Phi, psi and omega in degrees: 000312178304310180299326177290321175295318181294320176295321176298320180294325181289318179301320184286332183289328180297305175298325177297321179289312182299328178270019174072023181252000192290329182270355181280147177307154178299327181293315179295326173295321178293318181296318178296321179296318177294314181294322173298318175293319182294320176297315178303310182291327176294321177296324177301315175288325178292321178294324178297313177301315181298318177301316175297316181294315179291333171291320175298321178288332179288321179299326179273008176064028176283153177287130176250133172281182182306313185292317182289324175299321180303306177294333176290321179284338187063214180277141178221179174302337179286336178264343191272332187270336185300321181295323183287327173294313174302318178301316184293316182292314178295326180293317179294323182293325177293322174299313176303315178297318180294326183271338184265181181267169178296126180259149181294158180300149181300134173079014186246006180081194185283157180298328179295335182273355183245148171285169185292326181286325176295322176292319182292316180296317177297319178299317182294324180292320179294324179299316177296323181291319181287337177284328174287321182298333179292338185293317184301306180297329179298314181291317176303317176299313174306313185297314180291327173299316181294328179292322181298314181297315178296319186287320181293320176299312186294328179294323177291334181272001180082016174295125185298135175077345177305329185273359183300127173065020186299320180297315179294327179300315180296315173306313177300314179300312180303320177295318176293323178300313177295316179299316182293314178303317182297320178295323178293315180301323178294320177298313181296324180296312188291329177292323178294327175297317176298324172302318183298319183265005177074025187280345180265152174299149180307324182293327177289319176298330176283350172091009183288301179272349186241216190297138180290151179076005177241000000 
């Protein structure tokens, strides 16, 4: 049982570390998770209400702006493909990163013009930046998952218009999940490169405050 609990804790520690929560107290992590889940659920209900409102306006032949049209249409092929395109691009980049050698930090010139410490410091800054960048798609994915869950449940309950574009909504959510996962793999691959050149502090490489097993 203890081994199982330890394994579960390690699995939860990886995403927490990527989302910059690994060093936060357990209470703060729990509060952040509850707030994120609450905001996502709130958005799911708000998006459904906006969809129904814009549908009512369209039925009454009122003019809808671009944003109103977007909510009235719900998910469509136009909103379903960007996540999958991003997942493909990021995934290919992650494969290239894993197979390639360490490149100098962007905007810092060639590796020959940098000292070893400058190279490591630049790589650490890039690592921090991409970890922050991972937060945005993770939150967007959570929000869209909630929208799908709320709309799907409402459709099962017979709420008018709730099932509009539900298949495309699922495709859209799948693309966002894939893109977020691909970006997470990219960040982990980048971190492995930092390990290879000794750019991370020894404590992080040992896996204590950061990702487990590294």
